[in-house]
gemmi code that builds the backbone of each chain (N, CA, C; Angstrom):
import gemmi

chains = {
    "A": [
        ("UNK", (78.941, 89.132, 124.991), (79.126, 87.795, 125.560), (80.540, 87.657, 126.100)),
        ("UNK", (80.635, 87.110, 127.300), (81.971, 86.911, 127.862), (82.671, 85.792, 127.103)),
        ("UNK", (83.937, 86.011, 126.880), (84.712, 85.057, 126.125), (85.460, 84.165, 127.114)),
        ("UNK", (85.045, 82.904, 127.196), (85.682, 81.983, 128.139), (85.758, 80.597, 127.518)),
        ("UNK", (86.865, 79.938, 127.769), (87.056, 78.586, 127.280), (87.691, 77.738, 128.357)),
        ("UNK", (87.250, 76.504, 128.453), (87.878, 75.608, 129.423), (88.193, 74.296, 128.721)),
        ("UNK", (89.391, 73.778, 128.983), (89.834, 72.548, 128.333), (90.401, 71.609, 129.396)),
        ("UNK", (90.097, 70.339, 129.259), (90.569, 69.351, 130.234), (91.511, 68.373, 129.556)),
        ("UNK", (92.659, 68.151, 130.168), (93.597, 67.153, 129.620), (94.228, 66.378, 130.768)),
        ("UNK", (94.653, 65.168, 130.473), (95.292, 64.352, 131.496), (96.793, 64.371, 131.302)),
        ("UNK", (97.520, 64.558, 132.407), (98.984, 64.453, 132.358), (99.363, 63.451, 133.438)),
        ("UNK", (99.642, 62.215, 133.030), (99.868, 61.152, 134.011), (98.601, 60.971, 134.835)),
        ("UNK", (98.741, 61.013, 136.152), (97.572, 60.800, 137.021), (96.881, 62.112, 137.381)),
        ("UNK", (97.337, 63.195, 136.777), (96.790, 64.511, 137.139), (95.902, 65.041, 136.004)),
        ("UNK", (94.800, 65.686, 136.375), (93.945, 66.342, 135.383), (94.320, 67.817, 135.340)),
        ("UNK", (94.618, 68.296, 134.147), (94.977, 69.709, 134.008), (93.811, 70.428, 133.319)),
        ("UNK", (93.343, 71.492, 133.971), (92.271, 72.308, 133.393), (92.902, 73.609, 132.896)),
        ("UNK", (92.793, 73.856, 131.599), (93.257, 75.134, 131.044), (92.067, 76.078, 130.987)),
        ("UNK", (92.222, 77.242, 131.602), (91.146, 78.237, 131.540), (91.630, 79.427, 130.714)),
        ("UNK", (90.715, 79.962, 129.926), (91.095, 81.013, 128.990), (90.019, 82.095, 128.939)),
        ("UNK", (90.428, 83.352, 129.005), (89.464, 84.447, 128.821), (88.949, 85.014, 130.131)),
        ("UNK", (87.629, 85.116, 130.227), (86.982, 85.827, 131.331), (86.132, 84.866, 132.160)),
        ("UNK", (86.516, 84.691, 133.421), (85.787, 83.784, 134.298), (84.954, 84.619, 135.282)),
        ("UNK", (83.642, 84.656, 135.033), (82.748, 85.460, 135.866), (81.503, 84.644, 136.213)),
        ("UNK", (80.468, 85.299, 136.741), (79.265, 84.562, 137.148), (78.572, 83.918, 135.947)),
        ("UNK", (78.797, 84.475, 134.758), (78.166, 83.914, 133.561), (78.887, 82.652, 133.080)),
        ("UNK", (80.206, 82.660, 133.208), (80.988, 81.557, 132.640), (81.399, 80.508, 133.678)),
        ("UNK", (81.294, 80.838, 134.976), (81.703, 79.894, 136.025), (81.005, 78.520, 135.906)),
        ("UNK", (79.720, 78.459, 135.488), (79.088, 77.130, 135.359), (79.827, 76.199, 134.389)),
        ("UNK", (80.508, 76.764, 133.380), (81.279, 75.901, 132.456), (82.420, 75.210, 133.196)),
        ("UNK", (83.032, 75.949, 134.120), (84.118, 75.363, 134.910), (83.564, 74.349, 135.914)),
        ("UNK", (82.402, 74.643, 136.472), (81.758, 73.696, 137.400), (81.477, 72.376, 136.696)),
        ("UNK", (81.045, 72.458, 135.434), (80.764, 71.229, 134.677), (81.998, 70.349, 134.582)),
        ("UNK", (83.152, 70.988, 134.389), (84.403, 70.228, 134.282), (84.716, 69.564, 135.625)),
        ("UNK", (84.541, 70.307, 136.720), (84.799, 69.706, 138.039), (83.811, 68.565, 138.327)),
        ("UNK", (82.568, 68.735, 137.907), (81.598, 67.646, 138.116), (81.992, 66.393, 137.336)),
        ("UNK", (82.516, 66.605, 136.144), (82.976, 65.465, 135.337), (84.145, 64.765, 136.043)),
        ("UNK", (85.055, 65.562, 136.597), (86.194, 64.974, 137.314), (85.715, 64.128, 138.499)),
        ("UNK", (84.712, 64.632, 139.210), (84.185, 63.857, 140.347), (83.529, 62.566, 139.857)),
        ("UNK", (82.775, 62.669, 138.759), (82.158, 61.461, 138.180), (83.220, 60.429, 137.827)),
        ("UNK", (84.357, 60.926, 137.325), (85.438, 60.028, 136.891), (86.416, 59.699, 138.025)),
        ("UNK", (86.089, 60.161, 139.247), (86.958, 59.899, 140.409), (88.379, 60.440, 140.209)),
        ("UNK", (88.459, 61.583, 139.589), (89.763, 62.245, 139.389), (89.864, 63.390, 140.387)),
        ("UNK", (90.795, 63.262, 141.315), (90.848, 64.243, 142.401), (92.124, 65.086, 142.417)),
        ("UNK", (93.063, 64.751, 141.518), (94.327, 65.510, 141.478), (94.242, 66.483, 140.298)),
        ("UNK", (94.167, 67.763, 140.632), (93.848, 68.753, 139.606), (94.848, 69.914, 139.622)),
        ("UNK", (95.317, 70.270, 138.437), (96.072, 71.518, 138.281), (95.247, 72.420, 137.370)),
        ("UNK", (95.046, 73.648, 137.796), (94.369, 74.620, 136.927), (95.452, 75.538, 136.362)),
        ("UNK", (95.570, 75.535, 135.043), (96.569, 76.372, 134.372), (95.877, 77.658, 133.906)),
        ("UNK", (96.335, 78.773, 134.483), (95.695, 80.077, 134.246), (96.388, 80.900, 133.171)),
        ("UNK", (97.271, 80.272, 132.420), (98.113, 81.036, 131.487), (97.323, 82.014, 130.608)),
        ("UNK", (96.162, 81.587, 130.132), (95.405, 82.448, 129.212), (94.163, 83.066, 129.860)),
        ("UNK", (94.116, 83.028, 131.197), (92.970, 83.658, 131.858), (93.247, 85.146, 132.057)),
        ("UNK", (92.342, 85.961, 131.565), (92.541, 87.416, 131.642), (91.861, 88.038, 132.849)),
        ("UNK", (90.805, 87.389, 133.324), (89.962, 88.050, 134.333), (89.260, 87.012, 135.180)),
        ("UNK", (89.160, 87.295, 136.476), (88.376, 86.406, 137.350), (87.605, 87.246, 138.361)),
        ("UNK", (86.357, 86.864, 138.609), (85.585, 87.509, 139.682), (85.356, 86.469, 140.772)),
        ("UNK", (84.704, 86.876, 141.859), (84.536, 85.949, 142.986), (83.691, 84.735, 142.601)),
        ("UNK", (82.875, 84.869, 141.563), (82.100, 83.710, 141.105), (83.041, 82.616, 140.600)),
        ("UNK", (84.136, 83.022, 139.993), (85.151, 82.057, 139.539), (85.896, 81.455, 140.709)),
        ("UNK", (86.268, 82.279, 141.663), (86.969, 81.795, 142.853), (86.095, 80.801, 143.618)),
        ("UNK", (84.794, 81.083, 143.608), (83.851, 80.227, 144.334), (83.850, 78.797, 143.821)),
        ("UNK", (84.142, 78.604, 142.543), (84.160, 77.245, 141.991), (85.243, 76.419, 142.700)),
        ("UNK", (86.414, 77.009, 142.905), (87.489, 76.264, 143.571), (87.124, 75.994, 145.032)),
        ("UNK", (86.475, 76.993, 145.665), (86.070, 76.815, 147.062), (85.053, 75.691, 147.206)),
        ("UNK", (84.229, 75.513, 146.182), (83.175, 74.497, 146.259), (83.736, 73.076, 146.099)),
        ("UNK", (84.875, 72.957, 145.421), (85.372, 71.608, 145.096), (86.643, 71.192, 145.830)),
        ("UNK", (87.409, 72.155, 146.369), (88.740, 71.775, 146.873), (88.664, 70.775, 148.024)),
        ("UNK", (87.687, 70.918, 148.896), (87.615, 70.025, 150.048), (87.332, 68.583, 149.613)),
        ("UNK", (86.460, 68.426, 148.621), (86.177, 67.079, 148.108), (87.446, 66.453, 147.538)),
        ("UNK", (88.218, 67.247, 146.799), (89.466, 66.725, 146.229), (90.408, 66.296, 147.363)),
        ("UNK", (90.519, 67.127, 148.383), (91.446, 66.821, 149.485), (90.964, 65.619, 150.313)),
        ("UNK", (89.650, 65.485, 150.476), (89.115, 64.323, 151.203), (89.464, 63.020, 150.492)),
        ("UNK", (89.729, 63.138, 149.196), (90.054, 61.958, 148.394), (91.534, 61.930, 147.998)),
        ("UNK", (92.351, 62.479, 148.860), (93.816, 62.475, 148.686), (94.268, 63.228, 147.443)),
        ("UNK", (93.449, 64.119, 146.966), (93.854, 64.960, 145.841), (93.968, 66.404, 146.285)),
        ("UNK", (93.950, 67.290, 145.303), (94.038, 68.719, 145.610), (93.713, 69.502, 144.337)),
        ("UNK", (93.509, 70.795, 144.493), (93.467, 71.699, 143.340), (94.665, 72.624, 143.512)),
        ("UNK", (95.579, 72.576, 142.561), (96.750, 73.461, 142.587), (96.660, 74.407, 141.394)),
        ("UNK", (97.249, 75.580, 141.554), (97.147, 76.616, 140.515), (98.504, 76.884, 139.881)),
        ("UNK", (98.517, 77.168, 138.581), (99.793, 77.518, 137.934), (99.599, 78.602, 136.880)),
        ("UNK", (100.719, 79.210, 136.514), (100.808, 80.151, 135.380), (99.856, 81.345, 135.480)),
        ("UNK", (99.683, 81.830, 136.706), (98.719, 82.918, 136.886), (99.346, 84.278, 136.579)),
        ("UNK", (98.615, 85.106, 135.847), (99.054, 86.485, 135.589), (98.919, 87.285, 136.890)),
        ("UNK", (99.705, 88.327, 137.006), (99.746, 89.089, 138.241), (98.374, 89.661, 138.634)),
        ("UNK", (97.657, 90.202, 137.644), (96.361, 90.829, 137.976), (95.368, 89.801, 138.516)),
        ("UNK", (95.455, 88.570, 138.004), (94.562, 87.508, 138.486), (95.026, 87.028, 139.864)),
        ("UNK", (96.334, 86.847, 140.020), (96.871, 86.410, 141.319), (96.496, 87.398, 142.430)),
        ("UNK", (96.548, 88.681, 142.106), (96.252, 89.706, 143.113), (94.868, 89.534, 143.733)),
        ("UNK", (93.912, 89.057, 142.947), (92.548, 88.855, 143.474), (92.537, 87.671, 144.445)),
        ("UNK", (93.206, 86.578, 144.058), (93.320, 85.431, 144.963), (94.002, 85.864, 146.261)),
        ("UNK", (95.034, 86.684, 146.110), (95.831, 87.131, 147.251), (94.981, 87.996, 148.195)),
        ("UNK", (94.216, 88.888, 147.596), (93.366, 89.800, 148.372), (92.402, 89.030, 149.276)),
        ("UNK", (91.991, 87.864, 148.817), (91.017, 87.073, 149.560), (91.662, 85.999, 150.442)),
        ("UNK", (92.982, 85.974, 150.457), (93.674, 85.041, 151.363), (93.871, 83.640, 150.828)),
        ("UNK", (93.683, 83.430, 149.534), (93.839, 82.085, 148.975), (95.244, 81.494, 149.145)),
        ("UNK", (96.319, 82.303, 149.076), (97.654, 81.685, 149.165), (97.907, 80.918, 150.467)),
        ("UNK", (97.121, 81.169, 151.503), (97.298, 80.416, 152.753), (96.729, 79.001, 152.606)),
        ("UNK", (95.710, 78.869, 151.769), (94.985, 77.605, 151.702), (95.196, 76.817, 150.408)),
        ("UNK", (95.821, 77.451, 149.430), (96.042, 76.785, 148.135), (97.507, 76.947, 147.734)),
        ("UNK", (97.980, 76.014, 146.888), (99.350, 76.118, 146.386), (99.351, 76.729, 144.984)),
        ("UNK", (100.217, 77.709, 144.820), (100.373, 78.396, 143.527), (101.767, 78.117, 142.982)),
        ("UNK", (101.853, 77.812, 141.691), (103.140, 77.542, 141.060), (103.285, 78.406, 139.818)),
        ("UNK", (104.529, 78.789, 139.576), (104.796, 79.621, 138.409), (104.534, 78.837, 137.121)),
        ("UNK", (104.973, 77.586, 137.138), (104.829, 76.738, 135.951), (103.993, 75.501, 136.272)),
        ("UNK", (103.241, 75.063, 135.276), (102.423, 73.851, 135.415), (103.263, 72.652, 135.843)),
        ("UNK", (104.458, 72.557, 135.238), (105.363, 71.433, 135.513), (105.654, 71.303, 137.014)),
        ("UNK", (105.847, 72.444, 137.666), (106.156, 72.421, 139.108), (104.963, 71.883, 139.903)),
        ("UNK", (103.775, 72.240, 139.485), (102.578, 71.750, 140.176), (102.444, 70.241, 139.987)),
        ("UNK", (102.738, 69.774, 138.769), (102.670, 68.335, 138.493), (103.706, 67.581, 139.321)),
        ("UNK", (104.899, 68.159, 139.415), (105.968, 67.528, 140.210), (105.569, 67.431, 141.678)),
        ("UNK", (104.875, 68.436, 142.157), (104.440, 68.423, 143.562), (103.481, 67.264, 143.808)),
        ("UNK", (102.586, 67.013, 142.851), (101.701, 65.856, 142.975), (102.516, 64.558, 142.959)),
        ("UNK", (103.515, 64.490, 142.053), (104.358, 63.289, 141.979), (105.043, 63.048, 143.314)),
        ("UNK", (105.541, 64.148, 143.914), (106.279, 64.042, 145.168), (105.369, 63.582, 146.308)),
        ("UNK", (104.061, 63.913, 146.160), (103.111, 63.529, 147.208), (102.667, 62.082, 147.041)),
        ("UNK", (103.026, 61.471, 145.907), (102.749, 60.051, 145.659), (101.324, 59.736, 145.299)),
    ],
    "B": [
        ("UNK", (90.009, 124.745, 133.335), (89.573, 123.575, 134.108), (90.569, 122.429, 133.919)),
        ("UNK", (91.162, 121.950, 135.015), (92.074, 120.830, 134.827), (91.296, 119.509, 134.833)),
        ("UNK", (92.009, 118.434, 134.485), (91.303, 117.177, 134.237), (90.611, 116.641, 135.495)),
        ("UNK", (91.135, 116.957, 136.699), (90.516, 116.398, 137.902), (89.179, 117.074, 138.223)),
        ("UNK", (88.909, 118.211, 137.575), (87.627, 118.874, 137.817), (86.590, 118.608, 136.735)),
        ("UNK", (87.015, 117.937, 135.691), (86.068, 117.654, 134.612), (84.997, 116.702, 135.101)),
        ("UNK", (83.806, 116.877, 134.613), (82.726, 115.976, 135.006), (82.318, 115.138, 133.795)),
        ("UNK", (82.509, 113.838, 133.915), (82.050, 112.933, 132.878), (80.857, 112.184, 133.444)),
        ("UNK", (79.801, 112.098, 132.714), (78.674, 111.311, 133.197), (78.253, 110.313, 132.137)),
        ("UNK", (78.024, 109.107, 132.570), (77.585, 108.058, 131.648), (76.522, 107.199, 132.313)),
        ("UNK", (75.686, 106.581, 131.494), (74.623, 105.735, 132.039), (74.464, 104.461, 131.222)),
        ("UNK", (74.056, 103.406, 131.905), (73.799, 102.129, 131.231), (72.629, 101.449, 131.935)),
        ("UNK", (71.697, 100.948, 131.139), (70.576, 100.189, 131.697), (70.600, 98.804, 131.067)),
        ("UNK", (70.669, 97.779, 131.916), (70.657, 96.403, 131.391), (69.679, 95.556, 132.204)),
        ("UNK", (69.309, 94.432, 131.630), (68.457, 93.475, 132.343), (69.331, 92.621, 133.265)),
        ("UNK", (68.674, 91.993, 134.243), (69.413, 91.304, 135.302), (69.835, 89.885, 134.913)),
        ("UNK", (70.672, 89.777, 133.890), (71.191, 88.462, 133.522), (72.710, 88.518, 133.451)),
        ("UNK", (73.329, 87.379, 133.755), (74.799, 87.356, 133.817), (75.441, 87.564, 132.441)),
        ("UNK", (74.684, 87.341, 131.364), (75.315, 87.564, 130.057), (75.528, 89.056, 129.781)),
        ("UNK", (75.026, 89.922, 130.655), (75.314, 91.354, 130.509), (76.571, 91.786, 131.260)),
        ("UNK", (77.179, 90.881, 132.013), (78.345, 91.290, 132.812), (79.496, 91.800, 131.937)),
        ("UNK", (79.679, 91.168, 130.779), (80.775, 91.616, 129.890), (80.522, 93.058, 129.431)),
        ("UNK", (79.262, 93.346, 129.116), (78.891, 94.706, 128.685), (79.081, 95.710, 129.832)),
        ("UNK", (78.718, 95.286, 131.027), (78.880, 96.135, 132.212), (80.366, 96.431, 132.441)),
        ("UNK", (81.195, 95.433, 132.247), (82.650, 95.644, 132.438), (83.196, 96.601, 131.386)),
        ("UNK", (82.717, 96.454, 130.147), (83.182, 97.352, 129.070), (82.782, 98.802, 129.364)),
        ("UNK", (81.544, 98.973, 129.811), (81.037, 100.298, 130.165), (81.914, 100.907, 131.264)),
        ("UNK", (82.191, 100.113, 132.295), (82.986, 100.597, 133.429), (84.407, 100.930, 132.992)),
        ("UNK", (84.947, 100.071, 132.148), (86.318, 100.277, 131.684), (86.449, 101.594, 130.926)),
        ("UNK", (85.533, 101.839, 130.011), (85.680, 103.057, 129.209), (85.396, 104.302, 130.039)),
        ("UNK", (84.470, 104.195, 131.022), (84.197, 105.357, 131.881), (85.404, 105.654, 132.778)),
        ("UNK", (85.999, 104.598, 133.348), (87.143, 104.802, 134.254), (88.374, 105.273, 133.477)),
        ("UNK", (88.512, 104.791, 132.254), (89.674, 105.163, 131.441), (89.663, 106.661, 131.121)),
        ("UNK", (88.468, 107.225, 130.977), (88.349, 108.664, 130.698), (88.867, 109.515, 131.846)),
        ("UNK", (88.920, 108.924, 133.035), (89.308, 109.687, 134.233), (90.786, 109.548, 134.562)),
        ("UNK", (91.543, 108.948, 133.657), (93.004, 108.834, 133.810), (93.455, 107.947, 134.967)),
        ("UNK", (92.661, 106.958, 135.330), (93.137, 105.989, 136.313), (94.162, 105.070, 135.653)),
        ("UNK", (95.035, 104.480, 136.471), (96.004, 103.515, 135.948), (95.257, 102.247, 135.535)),
        ("UNK", (95.897, 101.436, 134.704), (95.272, 100.176, 134.282), (94.954, 99.300, 135.491)),
        ("UNK", (95.851, 99.318, 136.470), (95.642, 98.487, 137.660), (94.383, 98.939, 138.416)),
        ("UNK", (94.239, 100.255, 138.563), (93.061, 100.768, 139.282), (91.789, 100.537, 138.464)),
        ("UNK", (91.888, 100.696, 137.154), (90.713, 100.425, 136.302), (90.273, 98.974, 136.503)),
        ("UNK", (91.251, 98.062, 136.580), (90.943, 96.645, 136.820), (90.178, 96.452, 138.122)),
        ("UNK", (90.585, 97.176, 139.161), (89.905, 97.057, 140.457), (88.467, 97.575, 140.374)),
        ("UNK", (88.296, 98.701, 139.696), (86.948, 99.289, 139.582), (86.031, 98.351, 138.786)),
        ("UNK", (86.560, 97.798, 137.699), (85.770, 96.874, 136.870), (85.296, 95.692, 137.712)),
        ("UNK", (86.209, 95.129, 138.494), (85.851, 93.958, 139.305), (84.810, 94.327, 140.368)),
        ("UNK", (84.971, 95.495, 140.992), (84.009, 95.914, 142.024), (82.608, 96.063, 141.425)),
        ("UNK", (82.523, 96.639, 140.240), (81.212, 96.826, 139.591), (80.623, 95.469, 139.186)),
        ("UNK", (81.468, 94.586, 138.673), (81.032, 93.226, 138.323), (80.457, 92.546, 139.568)),
        ("UNK", (81.167, 92.650, 140.698), (80.709, 92.001, 141.937), (79.368, 92.583, 142.391)),
        ("UNK", (79.236, 93.903, 142.308), (77.988, 94.547, 142.733), (76.826, 94.063, 141.866)),
        ("UNK", (77.043, 94.015, 140.557), (75.964, 93.605, 139.643), (75.662, 92.112, 139.776)),
        ("UNK", (76.698, 91.312, 139.979), (76.487, 89.876, 140.194), (75.628, 89.659, 141.441)),
        ("UNK", (75.920, 90.397, 142.509), (75.114, 90.277, 143.730), (73.662, 90.661, 143.477)),
        ("UNK", (73.458, 91.700, 142.672), (72.078, 92.125, 142.352), (71.346, 91.020, 141.590)),
        ("UNK", (72.016, 90.456, 140.578), (71.397, 89.398, 139.763), (71.047, 88.192, 140.643)),
        ("UNK", (72.003, 87.847, 141.502), (71.877, 86.634, 142.314), (70.923, 86.817, 143.507)),
        ("UNK", (71.116, 87.910, 144.243), (70.376, 88.067, 145.504), (69.144, 88.964, 145.384)),
        ("UNK", (69.272, 90.123, 144.721), (68.115, 91.027, 144.648), (67.061, 90.464, 143.694)),
        ("UNK", (67.515, 89.950, 142.550), (66.556, 89.437, 141.555), (66.455, 87.914, 141.529)),
        ("UNK", (67.281, 87.244, 142.338), (67.253, 85.757, 142.398), (67.260, 85.144, 140.999)),
        ("UNK", (68.086, 85.669, 140.143), (68.264, 85.197, 138.759), (67.052, 85.410, 137.858)),
        ("UNK", (66.044, 86.141, 138.333), (64.943, 86.481, 137.433), (65.487, 87.442, 136.367)),
        ("UNK", (65.281, 87.144, 135.078), (65.962, 87.913, 134.024), (65.314, 89.247, 133.667)),
        ("UNK", (64.158, 89.541, 134.281), (63.409, 90.732, 133.853), (63.704, 91.985, 134.666)),
        ("UNK", (64.567, 91.876, 135.655), (64.863, 93.042, 136.487), (65.725, 94.056, 135.753)),
        ("UNK", (65.680, 95.278, 136.248), (66.525, 96.328, 135.660), (67.719, 96.600, 136.561)),
        ("UNK", (68.861, 96.803, 135.911), (70.051, 97.277, 136.618), (70.458, 98.576, 135.928)),
        ("UNK", (70.433, 99.648, 136.700), (70.767, 100.957, 136.131), (72.099, 101.418, 136.727)),
        ("UNK", (73.031, 101.690, 135.842), (74.370, 102.091, 136.301), (74.650, 103.494, 135.797)),
        ("UNK", (75.046, 104.371, 136.707), (75.481, 105.687, 136.242), (76.844, 105.980, 136.853)),
        ("UNK", (77.696, 106.607, 136.054), (79.019, 106.938, 136.564), (79.281, 108.408, 136.333)),
        ("UNK", (79.994, 109.006, 137.250), (80.422, 110.376, 137.025), (81.757, 110.600, 137.708)),
        ("UNK", (82.461, 111.596, 137.228), (83.760, 111.927, 137.799), (83.715, 113.387, 138.186)),
        ("UNK", (83.883, 113.673, 139.460), (83.921, 115.073, 139.880), (84.792, 115.222, 141.117)),
        ("UNK", (85.484, 116.339, 141.190), (86.362, 116.642, 142.329), (87.315, 115.497, 142.659)),
        ("UNK", (87.873, 114.904, 141.618), (88.855, 113.845, 141.842), (88.265, 112.520, 142.288)),
        ("UNK", (86.953, 112.391, 142.213), (86.307, 111.140, 142.636), (85.536, 110.518, 141.486)),
        ("UNK", (85.732, 109.228, 141.287), (84.949, 108.477, 140.305), (83.835, 107.784, 141.085)),
        ("UNK", (82.610, 108.112, 140.738), (81.459, 107.638, 141.513), (80.557, 106.800, 140.609)),
        ("UNK", (80.341, 105.547, 140.998), (79.465, 104.678, 140.210), (78.274, 104.309, 141.087)),
        ("UNK", (77.094, 104.627, 140.609), (75.875, 104.295, 141.355), (75.141, 103.192, 140.603)),
        ("UNK", (74.798, 102.140, 141.323), (74.122, 100.998, 140.703), (72.791, 100.801, 141.421)),
        ("UNK", (71.709, 100.873, 140.649), (70.365, 100.846, 141.246), (69.576, 99.644, 140.739)),
        ("UNK", (68.854, 98.988, 141.644), (67.986, 97.872, 141.233), (66.641, 98.009, 141.919)),
        ("UNK", (65.679, 97.214, 141.452), (64.332, 97.225, 142.033), (63.990, 95.859, 142.621)),
        ("UNK", (65.022, 95.148, 143.007), (64.814, 93.789, 143.532), (64.653, 93.785, 145.037)),
        ("UNK", (64.884, 92.609, 145.604), (64.699, 92.412, 147.046), (65.735, 93.233, 147.806)),
        ("UNK", (65.281, 93.901, 148.831), (66.186, 94.707, 149.654), (67.024, 93.788, 150.533)),
        ("UNK", (68.241, 94.186, 150.794), (69.036, 93.425, 151.757), (69.792, 94.373, 152.661)),
        ("UNK", (70.094, 93.886, 153.849), (70.799, 94.708, 154.828), (72.272, 94.301, 154.819)),
        ("UNK", (73.134, 95.176, 154.326), (74.550, 94.793, 154.231), (75.175, 94.487, 155.589)),
        ("UNK", (74.566, 95.036, 156.647), (75.112, 94.784, 157.996), (74.959, 93.313, 158.389)),
        ("UNK", (74.044, 92.616, 157.720), (73.816, 91.211, 158.061), (74.735, 90.258, 157.296)),
        ("UNK", (75.518, 90.814, 156.364), (76.432, 89.965, 155.588), (77.720, 89.784, 156.400)),
        ("UNK", (78.052, 88.536, 156.748), (79.234, 88.339, 157.598), (80.549, 88.535, 156.843)),
        ("UNK", (81.589, 88.828, 157.591), (82.945, 88.855, 157.014), (83.248, 87.431, 156.553)),
        ("UNK", (83.809, 87.278, 155.367), (84.053, 85.905, 154.907), (85.166, 85.207, 155.692)),
        ("UNK", (84.981, 83.909, 155.908), (86.005, 83.088, 156.544), (86.380, 82.005, 155.534)),
        ("UNK", (87.465, 82.248, 154.822), (87.837, 81.381, 153.695), (88.039, 79.926, 154.109)),
        ("UNK", (88.660, 79.733, 155.266), (88.917, 78.367, 155.733), (87.589, 77.620, 155.937)),
        ("UNK", (86.644, 78.274, 156.608), (85.340, 77.658, 156.831), (84.594, 77.444, 155.518)),
        ("UNK", (84.660, 78.433, 154.626), (83.958, 78.316, 153.343), (84.476, 77.117, 152.546)),
        ("UNK", (85.802, 76.931, 152.566), (86.371, 75.783, 151.859), (85.876, 74.480, 152.468)),
        ("UNK", (85.917, 74.423, 153.788), (85.516, 73.192, 154.489), (84.039, 72.886, 154.247)),
        ("UNK", (83.252, 73.961, 154.172), (81.806, 73.776, 153.991), (81.420, 73.697, 152.507)),
        ("UNK", (82.400, 73.746, 151.609), (82.151, 73.716, 150.157), (81.191, 74.842, 149.754)),
        ("UNK", (81.447, 75.978, 150.363), (80.594, 77.158, 150.214), (81.189, 78.015, 149.095)),
        ("UNK", (80.416, 78.247, 148.031), (81.000, 78.868, 146.842), (80.893, 80.393, 146.808)),
        ("UNK", (80.132, 80.993, 147.725), (79.901, 82.441, 147.588), (80.362, 83.226, 148.793)),
        ("UNK", (79.855, 84.431, 148.897), (80.098, 85.230, 150.092), (81.308, 86.137, 150.051)),
        ("UNK", (81.970, 86.219, 148.893), (83.190, 87.030, 148.825), (82.989, 88.380, 148.146)),
        ("UNK", (81.876, 88.531, 147.420), (81.698, 89.699, 146.559), (81.729, 91.036, 147.284)),
        ("UNK", (80.976, 91.136, 148.382), (80.895, 92.411, 149.086), (82.233, 92.755, 149.731)),
        ("UNK", (82.895, 91.732, 150.273), (84.206, 91.919, 150.894), (85.203, 92.442, 149.849)),
        ("UNK", (85.158, 91.833, 148.657), (86.051, 92.277, 147.567), (85.783, 93.733, 147.193)),
        ("UNK", (84.498, 94.079, 147.072), (84.146, 95.458, 146.696), (84.751, 96.454, 147.679)),
        ("UNK", (84.667, 96.123, 148.966), (85.197, 97.033, 149.996), (86.718, 97.123, 149.920)),
        ("UNK", (87.353, 96.011, 149.572), (88.816, 96.003, 149.443), (89.271, 96.800, 148.225)),
        ("UNK", (88.467, 96.749, 147.156), (88.898, 97.317, 145.880), (88.592, 98.808, 145.754)),
        ("UNK", (87.564, 99.269, 146.472), (87.127, 100.659, 146.322), (87.456, 101.467, 147.579)),
        ("UNK", (87.390, 102.796, 147.462), (87.618, 103.645, 148.629), (86.361, 103.794, 149.473)),
        ("UNK", (85.213, 103.771, 148.820), (83.942, 103.855, 149.558), (82.934, 102.909, 148.918)),
        ("UNK", (82.128, 102.254, 149.752), (81.004, 101.434, 149.280), (79.826, 101.761, 150.195)),
        ("UNK", (78.760, 102.303, 149.600), (77.616, 102.697, 150.431), (76.325, 102.108, 149.877)),
        ("UNK", (75.557, 101.495, 150.765), (74.268, 100.927, 150.358), (73.151, 101.820, 150.869)),
        ("UNK", (72.105, 101.985, 150.060), (70.957, 102.742, 150.545), (69.673, 102.257, 149.875)),
        ("UNK", (68.548, 102.632, 150.485), (67.247, 102.329, 149.899), (66.673, 103.640, 149.378)),
        ("UNK", (66.219, 103.635, 148.133), (65.663, 104.848, 147.532), (64.142, 104.740, 147.517)),
        ("UNK", (63.486, 105.859, 147.256), (62.026, 105.804, 147.165), (61.638, 104.922, 145.982)),
        ("UNK", (60.445, 104.364, 146.059), (59.977, 103.479, 144.992), (60.592, 102.100, 145.118)),
        ("UNK", (60.955, 101.731, 146.357), (61.499, 100.391, 146.617), (62.740, 100.058, 145.829)),
        ("UNK", (63.556, 101.045, 145.601), (64.803, 100.795, 144.863), (65.969, 100.676, 145.853)),
        ("UNK", (66.917, 99.863, 145.459), (68.151, 99.733, 146.243), (69.282, 100.357, 145.439)),
        ("UNK", (70.210, 100.961, 146.151), (71.340, 101.545, 145.436), (72.644, 101.253, 146.175)),
        ("UNK", (73.636, 100.902, 145.399), (74.981, 100.825, 145.965), (75.846, 101.840, 145.206)),
        ("UNK", (76.573, 102.621, 145.971), (77.442, 103.640, 145.377), (78.889, 103.266, 145.670)),
        ("UNK", (79.661, 103.150, 144.602), (81.085, 102.805, 144.714), (81.904, 104.034, 144.347)),
        ("UNK", (82.903, 104.333, 145.160), (83.715, 105.526, 144.908), (85.192, 105.162, 144.887)),
        ("UNK", (85.901, 105.711, 143.894), (87.368, 105.570, 143.837), (87.960, 106.955, 143.689)),
        ("UNK", (88.952, 107.264, 144.512), (89.609, 108.567, 144.427), (90.750, 108.493, 143.422)),
        ("UNK", (90.877, 109.550, 142.640), (92.024, 109.643, 141.730), (93.161, 110.273, 142.533)),
        ("UNK", (94.098, 109.429, 142.967), (95.144, 109.977, 143.835), (96.440, 110.174, 143.058)),
    ],
}
model = gemmi.Model(1)
for chain_id, residues in chains.items():
    chain = gemmi.Chain(chain_id)
    for i, (resn, *xyz) in enumerate(residues, 1):
        res = gemmi.Residue()
        res.name, res.seqid = resn, gemmi.SeqId(i, " ")
        for name, pos in zip(("N", "CA", "C"), xyz):
            atom = gemmi.Atom()
            atom.name, atom.element = name, gemmi.Element(name[0])
            atom.pos, atom.b_iso = gemmi.Position(*pos), 0.0
            res.add_atom(atom)
        chain.add_residue(res)
    model.add_chain(chain)
structure = gemmi.Structure()
structure.add_model(model)
structure.setup_entities()
């Protein structure tokens, strides 16, 4: 069984999703559930903290692709932080850095939302 | 016989469900590790195999859990060769478009990256149809 955990917390007006373990086609629906909850709650400003994520496949990347436009249409965004190099390399290979913002620390991503008002 | 000429062969048969992906990754990891690839390259091979099997589960078997996925790996002449065979719906890889991330984001399109990733991560990716209505994808990584 793939070991994956997702946790949602609020920091001011931003929702922070902590992902942990292995994000693949088996576990991606757990992350989708969290994004669906955010949409239900009209929460569109999201930081995903990857500090404890060990592995991601395209099924995991697809979750962000499915939701980012909705967040942006509602003046929000999905920003990424604390990514390990091996995980970042996959995002990079697929061209994500052109379309998404990556931050070394969660705090920087939160500040960027603050700066955007 | 030096290590680049050694032949390691391994096989794994699993059903077509996503809860087997972790097992598939473990199998790939231990097979690739025997061939002295770097951790970084092992990571690439694991992801390519995961993507290939995910595509089989999703597209060839349409999430039907009773399909078979047969994986065999071998290392010979400096090449790590992983063959993945299924008995699901045939597909023509030539019909799969190059992904356009900007369009996919705009269209809220969640898929379409797996085959592109496999090609980026491996040295060779070959699709074929075998007798008995089987499909096979062969992934190759050179030990450089």
